[in-house]
C-alpha positions in Angstrom: 0.0 0.0 0.0 2.8 2.5 1.0 4.8 1.6 -2.0 1.9 2.2 -4.3 1.2 5.6 -2.7 4.9 6.5 -3.0 4.8 5.6 -6.7 1.8 7.8 -7.2 3.6 10.7 -5.5 6.6 10.2 -7.7 4.5 10.2 -10.9 2.6 13.3 -9.9 5.7 15.3 -8.9 7.0 18.0 -11.1 10.7 18.9 -11.1 11.3 22.5 -10.4 15.0 22.7 -10.7 17.7 20.3 -11.9 21.4 20.3 -11.4 23.9 18.2 -13.3 26.0 15.3 -12.0 25.4 13.9 -8.6 23.9 17.1 -7.2 20.6 17.1 -5.3 17.3 17.3 -7.2 14.5 19.2 -5.6 10.8 18.3 -6.2 7.6 20.1 -5.7 4.5 18.0 -5.2 0.9 19.2 -5.2 -0.8 17.6 -2.2 -4.3 18.0 -0.8 -4.7 19.9 2.4 -4.9 16.9 4.7 -1.5 15.5 3.6 0.4 18.8 3.1 2.8 18.0 6.0 4.5 15.1 4.3 8.2 15.8 3.9 10.3 13.9 1.3 13.9 13.0 1.8 16.6 14.5 -0.3 16.9 12.4 -3.4 20.0 12.2 -5.7 19.4 12.3 -9.4 21.1 8.9 -10.0 18.8 7.1 -7.5 17.0 4.1 -9.0 13.3 3.7 -9.0 13.4 0.8 -6.4 15.7 2.8 -4.1 13.4 5.8 -4.4 10.4 3.7 -3.3 12.4 2.4 -0.3 13.2 6.0 0.7 9.7 7.3 0.4 7.8 4.3 1.9 8.6 5.0 5.6 7.3 8.6 5.2 4.0 7.5 3.7 3.5 4.8 6.3 4.2 7.3 9.0 1.6 9.6 7.6 -1.0 6.8 7.5 -0.3 5.9 11.1 -0.6 9.6 12.2 -3.8 10.0 10.3 -5.3 7.0 12.0 -7.8 6.2 9.2 -8.6 2.6 8.5 -8.6 2.1 4.7 -11.2 -0.6 4.9 -13.6 1.8 6.7 -13.1 4.4 4.0 -13.7 1.8 1.3 -17.0 0.7 3.0 -18.2 4.3 3.3 -17.5 4.8 -0.5 -19.5 1.6 -1.2 -22.4 3.0 0.8 -22.0 6.3 -0.9 -22.4 4.6 -4.3 -25.5 2.7 -3.2 -27.1 5.9 -1.9 -26.3 7.7 -5.2 -28.0 4.8 -7.0 -31.1 5.0 -4.7 -31.4 8.7 -5.5 -31.5 8.0 -9.2 -34.0 5.2 -8.8 -36.4 7.1 -6.7 -36.2 10.2 -9.0 -36.9 8.1 -12.1 -39.7 6.1 -10.5 -41.2 9.3 -9.1 -41.2 10.9 -12.6 -42.8 7.7 -14.0 -45.6 7.6 -11.4 -46.3 11.3 -11.9 -46.9 10.5 -15.5 -49.2 7.6 -14.5 -51.3 10.0 -12.4 -51.8 12.5 -15.3 -52.3 9.8 -17.9 -54.8 7.7 -15.9 -56.7 10.8 -14.8 -57.2 11.9 -18.4 -58.0 8.4 -19.7 -60.6 7.6 -17.0 -62.3 11.0 -17.3 -62.4 10.7 -21.1 -63.8 7.1 -20.9 -66.4 8.1 -18.4 -67.6 11.2 -20.3 -67.7 9.2 -23.5 -69.9 6.6 -21.8 -72.2 9.3 -20.4 -72.6 10.8 -23.9 -73.4 7.4 -25.4 -75.9 6.7 -22.7 -77.6 10.0 -23.4 -77.7 9.3 -27.1 -79.2 5.9 -26.5 -81.9 7.3 -24.3 -82.9 9.9 -27.0 -82.9 7.4 -29.9 -86.3 6.4 -31.3 -84.9 3.3 -32.9 -83.0 0.3 -31.6 -80.1 1.7 -29.5 -79.0 -1.5 -27.9 -75.5 -1.4 -29.4 -74.9 2.2 -28.2 -76.2 1.4 -24.7 -74.1 -1.8 -24.6 -71.0 0.1 -25.5 -71.8 2.7 -22.9 -72.2 -0.1 -20.3 -68.9 -1.7 -21.2 -67.1 1.6 -21.0 -68.6 2.2 -17.6 -67.5 -1.2 -16.3 -64.0 -0.6 -17.6 -63.9 2.8 -15.9 -65.1 1.3 -12.7 -62.3 -1.3 -12.7 -59.6 1.3 -13.6 -60.9 3.7 -10.9 -60.8 0.9 -8.3 -57.1 0.1 -9.1 -56.0 3.8 -9.3 -57.8 4.7 -6.1 -56.1 1.8 -4.4 -52.5 2.7 -5.4 -52.9 6.5 -5.2 -50.3 7.6 -7.9 -50.0 11.1 -6.5 -49.2 9.8 -3.1 -46.6 7.4 -4.6 -45.0 10.4 -6.3 -44.8 12.3 -3.0 -43.2 9.3 -1.4 -40.5 9.2 -4.1 -39.9 12.9 -3.8 -39.4 12.6 0.0 -37.1 9.6 -0.5 -35.0 11.4 -3.1 -34.6 14.4 -0.8 -33.7 12.3 2.2 -31.2 10.1 0.3 -29.6 13.3 -0.9 -29.2 14.5 2.7 -27.7 11.1 3.6 -25.3 11.4 0.6 -24.1 14.8 1.8 -23.6 13.5 5.4 -21.4 10.7 4.2 -19.4 13.1 2.0 -18.9 15.4 5.0 -17.6 12.5 7.1 -15.1 11.6 4.4 -14.0 15.2 3.9 -13.5 15.9 7.6 -11.6 12.7 8.0 -11.1 9.9 10.6 -14.2 7.8 9.8 -14.8 4.9 12.1 -16.7 1.5 11.9 -19.4 3.3 14.0 -20.1 5.6 11.1 -20.4 2.6 8.7 -22.9 0.9 10.9 -24.9 4.2 11.4 -25.1 4.9 7.7 -26.0 1.3 6.9 -28.9 1.6 9.4 -30.1 4.9 7.8 -30.1 3.4 4.3 -32.1 0.4 5.4 -34.5 2.6 7.4 -35.2 4.7 4.3 -35.7 1.6 2.1 -38.3 0.4 4.6 -40.0 3.8 4.8 -40.2 4.4 1.1 -40.5 1.1 -0.7 -40.1 1.0 -4.5 -42.3 -2.0 -5.4 -46.1 -1.8 -5.5 -47.1 -5.4 -4.9 -46.6 -6.7 -1.4 -44.5 -3.7 -0.1 -46.6 -0.7 -0.8 -47.5 1.5 2.1 -51.1 1.5 3.3 -52.8 4.4 1.5 -55.8 4.4 3.8 -54.5 3.7 7.3 -56.9 3.4 10.3 -55.1 6.1 12.2 -52.7 8.8 11.0 -49.2 8.4 12.3 -46.1 10.5 11.5 -43.9 9.1 8.8 -40.7 7.4 10.2 -37.6 7.1 8.1 -34.8 6.9 10.7 -33.4 4.0 12.7 -35.1 3.6 16.1 -32.0 2.3 17.9 -29.7 5.3 18.2 -26.0 4.7 18.7 -24.2 6.0 21.7 -21.9 8.9 20.9 -18.2 8.5 21.7 -16.5 11.0 23.9 -15.4 13.9 21.7 -14.8 16.7 24.2 -14.1 17.5 27.8 -16.1 19.6 30.3 -19.5 20.9 29.7 -19.3 20.6 25.9 -21.3 23.8 25.3 -24.2 22.8 27.6 -25.7 24.5 30.6 -28.9 24.4 32.6 -30.5 27.3 30.6 -29.8 25.7 27.3 -31.2 22.4 28.4 -34.4 24.1 29.6 -34.6 26.0 26.3 -34.4 22.7 24.3 -37.1 21.1 26.5 -39.5 24.0 25.9 -38.9 23.8 22.2 -39.7 20.1 22.2 -43.0 20.9 24.1 -44.0 23.5 21.5 -43.3 21.2 18.6 -45.4 18.4 20.2 -48.3 20.7 21.2 -48.5 22.8 18.1 -46.6 21.7 15.0 -46.8 17.9 15.1 -50.4 17.9 16.4 -51.6 20.4 13.8 -50.2 18.4 10.9 -51.7 15.2 12.2 -55.1 16.8 12.4 -54.7 18.1 8.8 -53.6 14.6 7.8 -56.7 13.1 9.3 -58.9 15.6 7.3 -57.1 14.9 4.1 -57.4 11.1 4.7 -61.1 11.3 5.3 -61.7 13.3 2.2 -59.6 10.9 0.2 -61.5 7.9 1.5 -64.9 9.5 0.5 -63.6 10.4 -3.0 -62.0 7.0 -3.5 -65.3 5.2 -2.7 -67.5 7.7 -4.6 -65.9 7.3 -8.0 -66.3 3.5 -8.5 -69.8 3.6 -6.9 -70.9 6.3 -9.3 -69.5 4.6 -12.4 -71.0 1.3 -11.2 -74.5 2.9 -10.8 -74.1 4.6 -14.2 -73.3 1.1 -15.8 -76.5 -0.3 -14.3 -78.5 2.7 -15.7 -77.0 2.3 -19.1 -77.7 -1.4 -19.2 -81.4 -0.7 -18.2 -81.8 2.2 -20.7 -85.1 0.7 -22.0 -86.8 1.1 -18.7 -87.4 4.8 -19.1 -86.0 8.2 -18.2 -84.8 7.3 -14.7 -82.3 4.8 -16.1 -81.0 7.4 -18.6 -80.7 9.9 -15.8 -78.8 7.4 -13.7 -76.4 6.6 -16.5 -75.7 10.2 -17.5 -75.7 11.7 -14.0 -73.6 8.9 -12.5 -70.9 9.4 -15.2 -70.8 13.1 -14.7 -70.5 12.8 -10.9 -67.8 10.1 -11.2 -65.8 12.5 -13.4 -66.1 15.2 -10.8 -65.0 12.9 -8.0 -62.1 11.5 -10.0 -60.9 15.0 -10.9 -61.1 16.2 -7.3 -59.2 13.2 -6.0 -56.4 12.8 -8.5 -56.4 16.2 -10.2 -56.3 17.8 -6.7 -53.8 15.1 -5.6 -55.5 14.6 -2.3 -53.3 11.5 -1.7 -50.2 13.7 -2.2 -51.5 16.3 0.3 -52.1 13.5 2.9 -48.5 12.2 2.4 -47.1 15.7 2.7 -48.9 16.3 6.1 -47.8 12.9 7.3 -44.2 13.6 6.3 -44.2 17.0 7.9 -45.4 15.4 11.2 -42.5 12.9 10.8 -40.0 15.7 10.4 -41.1 17.2 13.8 -41.2 13.8 15.4 -37.6 13.3 14.3 -36.6 16.7 15.8 -38.3 15.7 19.1 -36.5 12.4 19.3 -33.1 13.8 18.4 -33.3 16.6 21.0 -34.7 14.2 23.7 -32.1 11.6 22.9 -29.4 14.2 23.4 -30.8 15.5 26.6 -31.2 12.0 28.0 -27.5 11.4 27.7 -26.2 12.2 31.2 -22.5 12.2 30.1 -22.0 15.7 28.7 -18.9 14.6 26.9 -20.8 12.2 24.8 -23.4 14.7 23.7 -23.2 16.7 20.5 -22.0 20.2 21.3 -24.7 22.3 22.8 -24.2 25.4 20.7 -24.2 23.2 17.6 -27.5 21.6 18.6 -29.0 25.0 19.2 -27.9 26.3 15.8 -29.2 23.2 14.0 -32.6 23.4 15.7 -32.9 27.1 14.8 -32.0 26.5 11.2 -34.5 23.5 10.9 -37.3 25.7 12.3 -36.4 28.7 10.2 -35.5 31.0 13.1 -32.6 33.0 14.4 -31.0 32.1 17.7 -32.6 35.0 19.4 -36.0 34.1 18.0 -35.5 30.5 19.2 -34.7 31.7 22.7 -37.7 34.0 22.8 -40.0 31.2 21.7 -38.7 29.0 24.6 -39.1 31.8 27.0 -42.7 32.5 25.9 -43.5 28.8 26.1 -42.2 28.6 29.7 -44.3 31.6 30.7 -47.6 30.9 28.8 -47.4 27.1 28.8 -50.1 25.4 26.6 -51.8 28.7 25.9 -49.0 29.8 23.6 -50.4 30.3 20.1 -47.1 30.5 18.1 -45.9 27.5 16.1 -42.3 26.5 16.4 -41.6 26.3 12.7 -41.6 29.2 10.3 -40.9 27.1 7.3 -44.1 25.0 7.0 
């Protein structure tokens, strides 16, 4: 390993000055910032390649020892990085595909339903034998009922929002891994942590439809969860109070209380309303087209059958347009995801505060800055919010986040 690195250094070097004979040759090497302290021995111009490697190898090996980075850990992190990049591309492509599904199926079903309603109206006004027209209308209504049932079950707009969220979160993970590699000194703990995050995201946002698709009509609305539940214990990275004090701890606890009472609860309530509306619309469409199919099949029984056939088709088109054109499923997933974002914040802050050893906590000032940025507030606004919460309690009307 050291010999190979030494060879690479030799090949990338550029000679700045040369002297004839057995005089010393000086070399200038362009090195990245982290390895700028490597010093090369003085090398004579008549030194062979093998002798040069032997002279350079101890210096490179000494640098590796001082850096303390395990090459196998770095290799594993790069493997995870490649897998994450592949996930980003997959979720983006599938999200675009399912967005096209939503538009295409919405237009196709509405066109089919309106055509069936038109044919049912023509059949009811015809003085002659309109059996063929009525039968065609019935077949189109039956086809529309089947298509609506499938589309309302899978909710393409909600699937698109899931893929958008997955793409965004995998990009965040990609950046986190790159940061660890740039800062240096990655450990096996980082490998285990990032592996857990990848698997948690795969579980939260599955790509297949059959067998793994998330329930689009759950009995209760719960925040989306895309992070590992078992958090690793932080190693000791500092000494002393690590930026923490009693005032900052109390501030963080008040922020958590505001998030629970206001932001997360509000988005869960909005999610319940969106879910109820989506359920009503999802049931209304197939019921309307089914009734219209019955009316079209019984067109010979008078005006009530024709009214049922035409009216059912029109109402089914309206319900389908509201549900999929308005992307009610996507709105529900957005509310559920936002609630999950606030739940993640709560768990992260509480996990930090529950660590009794201050040296194992993330730096207090860093935690405060991250929370402020995630909520779209300045540090002074964050402290004022915590102070108002401690004074007013549950009567506080202000939400924690200014972003959503």
